Every structure is written in structure tokens, then in C-alpha cells.
N, C-alpha and C positions, 0 to 999 in steps of 0.2 A: 388516035389518042383520045381518051375520054376527057370531056371538058369538065373542069371543076365546077361544082355548085357554089353559088353564093350562099352566105349564111341565111339570107331571107328565104331561099328555096328549100332549105332543109325541112323535112317532115317534122312535125311537133314532137312525135315520140322519139325520133332520133336525136332531136335537139336536147331533149331531157337527158338522154344517155350521154351525150357529149358534155353537157353541163356537169354531170357526175364525174366523167373522166377528168375534166379539168380541175374540178373542185378537190377531188381526192388526191390527184397527182400533185397539185400545187401545195396543198396544206398538210398532207400526211407524208408526201415524199415517196410514196410507193403505190402503184396502181396495179391490180391484178384482174383477171377475168372474173374472179369471185365477187368483186364489188358489184359488177353489173349483173351477174347471175342472181345474187341474193337480193339485190335492190329491185330488179325488174322481173324476176322469175323466168329468166331465159336460159337457154342451154349454153354450155361452155363454147360450143362452136359459134353460136350467134354472138356471144360476148366478144370472142376473139375477132370475129368479122367486123363488129362495130368499132373496136379499137383500131383495127387496120384501116377501115374506111375513114375514120377520123384523121388518122395520120396521113394517108395517101391523098385524100381529097381536100383536106382543110389545113392541116398543121404539120407539115412534114418535118419541121425542126423542133417541135415542142417536146416530144417524148423519146427516150432512149431505153432500150431493153437491157436490164442488168441481170446477167445469168446467176450471179451470186445470190440475189434476193428473189429471183424468179418473178420479177415484176418490172413495170415501167417506172422510170424516174423522170422528173422534169429536167430538161436540158438547160444549159446556161442561157440559151436563146429563147426560153419559154415565154410565150406571149399569149395570154388567154383570148379566145375569140367569142366564147359563149357565156362567159361570166366576167365580172370585174375581178381585180386581184385584191379586193378588200376581204378582211376576215369575215364580213357579214355573210358572204355566200356560203362559206363552210359552216359557220355557226347556224345559219338558217337551215342547212341540210341536216345538221344534228337535231335541231328543234323539230323539224318536220317528221323525222323518223324516230323521235324519242319514244313514242308509244309503241312502235313496232319492234324496237330493239330487243326486248326480252324474248321475243318470239322468233328472232332470226338468229339461228345458231351460227357462231363463228364470224359474224359480220365484222369486218376489219376496222370500221370507223370507231373513233375513240369514245364510244358510249360509256365505257366503264369509268372514264375520267371526267364525265360531264354530268350535270344535274340540271334539269329544267324545272323551274318553279311555275307550275301550271296555274292559270287563273280559273275561277269557277266556270263550269260548263253551262253557259246560258244558251242551251240548244234552242234554235228557232225552227219550228215545224215548217215543212215544205208547203203546207196549205196556207201558211201566213206569208211566206217569202215569195211564192209564185205570183200572187196578185200584186204585191208591192213592186216586184220587178217589172211586171206587165204595165202597171200604171206609170212607173218611171220611164219606161221605154216608149210608151205610146202617148205620154202626156195626158193621162186620164185622171179623173177624180176618183176618190176612194172613200167608202164609208167604213169606219172602224169603231170598235169599242175599246176605250182606253182607260187605264187606271193610273193615278199618280198619287204622290204622298198627300197632296191637298184634297184629292178626290178618290178615296179608296174604292168606291163603288164604280163599276164600269159606266162610262159616259160616252154617248154617241158623238162622233166627230166626223166631219167631211174634210178630207185633206187632199192636197195635190202634191204627191211626193216627186222629188227629182233626183236625189242622190242618197245611196246607202253609205254610211260612214262607220268605220271600226276605229275605236279610240285606244285600243290596246287592252281594254277590259270588257267592253261590251259594244254591241251594234246599235246604231240608231238610224233613223231615216230623217233627212232634211225635207221638210214639206211646208206648203202653205196651209194654214189652218183657217177654215172659213168662219169658225166661231170667233176666234180672236182677231181675224183679219190681219194676220202677219205670218211671216215664216218662222217656224219653230223646229225643235228637235224632238222626235218621238222615239223613245227607247223600245226596241222591238220586243223585248221580253215582257213589256207591260201592255202589249196588245192582247185582247181577249176575243175568243171566237175567231171566225174567219173573215178577213176583210172582203168587202163586196165592191167589185170594180164597176164603176158607172160607164155608160157608153159614150158620154159626151167629153170632149177634150176640155182641159182647163184653160182658163185665161191667165192663170197665175203660175207660169212655168219658171224655169230656172233663170230666165233672163230678168225677171222682176225681183229676184232675190239679191238685193244690193249688198247685203252683209256677207253673203256667200261669194259673190263675184268680186268683191274688193279685197285685194291682197294686202297683207301687212306682215312685217317682220317681227318676230319675237326675239329680243336680245337677252341672252343669258350671260351673266357675269359672276365672278367669284364674289362672295360676301365681302364687303369692304372692311369688315372687322378682322379678317384674317391677316396674318403677316404676309410680307412679300414672298417668302419662301413657300408658305402654304398656298397662296394664290397661284404660284407657278405650278404646283402639283395639280391643283384643280384645273388649270388651263390645259395641261397635258392630258388629264383624265378625259376631258370633253372635247379635245381637239380644237381648242379655241385659237382664233387668229387675232393678233393685236389685243389680247386680253378679253375677248368676248366671242360668243358663238351666236351667229345670226341664223335663225330658223325661218325660212319662208313659210307663210301660212295664209289663211283667210281669216277675215274678221270673225266669221262664224265658228272658227275652230280654235281661237286663241285660248279659251278656257281649258280645252282638252290638251293642248300642247303643254300648258303649265302643269296640269295634272300628271302628264307622263313624266315630267321632270320633278315631280313631287314638290312643287313650289306653291305654297298657300299664300296668296297676296295679303290676306288679312292677319296671318299669324306668323311672325318671325320668330324662329327658335332662339331662345336666349343664349344658346351656345353656338357660336359661329362655326365650330368644327362639325356640328350636327346640321346646320343650315347649309353650309358650303356654297350654294349658288342662289342667286336671286334674279328677278326680271329687271334688266337694266333700263327698260323703257316702260315701266309699269304705268306711269301717268298716261302715256299714249294708248295703252291697252285697256285701261279701266272701263271704257264704254261697252266692251264686249265680254266682261266678266260677270259672274253671278252677283246679284244684289247682296 
């Protein structure tokens, strides 16, 4: 008898297919070999084999074949192993494949009923990203030319990067700046030329970045000017518990969390229906916001 594999032992390419199997079956209620064929460019025979392997080796009670719809449906005992059962897994799949959808004829995912609002494409060149990743990985110093709104002309800096961060709109790198003698954020699209990696390790690594290493919670609450009924709606919209949403963060990322939730600490919208949410612990967060 063949021994079942643990989830950790599954090859990464198979794990991706199993994630698609679970995501489509759970959220659309019908899985066919076509989903795998069109998403991964594999044959019908291979797609069928993948579904059977998923069932036989990992989740014998998750899927049932329905002859009427010629596809697999989730059983009442369905329990996902490769994804969580939140809508984010399915919506993320839609988002990832949104650009490909017009070119994949007949793909059964619900692309026709979704629209993704794309952010501007701030493409980062490989020759910029590679030295940044090397410096982060090997704790090295890096010479860069950088522009900012205060200094539009390229200015030479020596930095020691430790973490790349995506804020939802753009990428930046968290790094120690030797000119300013402090840890700062450098927007990748504002780097000019190709960064030059130095051979010597930095003495200013991630361990010295206290603002990065110190965790803080961002508390989101409904605007107090709303009625009780309106607050109840907002609480449901954001999945609040006991009237608030607690978002774990780092001191260095507080300003970006508020930006993602479209909260401007300096400007309260005169209409509470437009404002909707506010930072409930703004006084605590102020030290890490923009001046």
C-alpha cells in the first residue's frame, strides 16, 4: 500500500495545482479538468491524474464527481488542506490571473463578473533589484543614486538595506542611511542607475533598526459621528470585533497601514459617511507618522 505524503512533502508545482483545485471547487462549486489544463498548460490526462492524486493521497472526502454537470463538487465534509477557506484565496486567484484572462479562451473562473482596479506599473529593473536582494541577504553596504522631492537631482548615498516592503501601491527598501545616520525608507522607483554592492558587511543591520523591530497595533474604529446603526454596518464591513479592528504592525509601517485604509490623520472628512473609519489609537501612533 502506498504511503500518503504529508502536505510538506508535496512538490511545489503540484501544491500549486492542488491550491487551484481547492479554490475553484470551494468557491465556484464545480471543478473540471479544464481549470487545470487552461491554468497550467497541461494535458487533460495530466489534469485528471492530478485531481485523482489529490483525492487519493490527500483528501479522499473532499470532492464528489457529479455526472450531470460533468465536474467535481465539494462534499459536505470538504476541508481545505492547501488553502484557507476565506474568500481571499479565491479573490487572489482572480487577481493574479486577471491580466491573462482575455487570452485564455473558455476559462471557467468568473472573470466576466469581476474587475480589478490596477495600480500604476512601477516596474523595477532586474539590474536594480538584484544588488538590493544581494545586499539584504549578505548584510552588505550599497552605493546608490537617489532622487527625492526635496532633492530632484540624483544624490549619492551609501545604505545598508535589510528588507523590501510592498505597501500596496509601491515597493521600497528599509535601510540604514549612512548620510543621515538613521534607518529610512527608500522608494525603489526613485533609484537611478545601478546600485553598487560593496564587499564589506555593514555594522548597521536589521537588529539595530528599533523602529522596524518594535511591534505596534493599529486600531481602526468607526467614525464616532456615525449613528449606532451606521457603525454596525462599518463594523461588519471590516470584520471588527468589539467595535474595532486591531491590525498588528511595526512602528516603521504604521503610516503605510493608515494609507491602505485611506485614513489621513491630519484631515478628517467633514462628512462622517465619507470618513467612515478612523484610527482609534492615533495619539499612540503619532511618533511614526509623517511630519
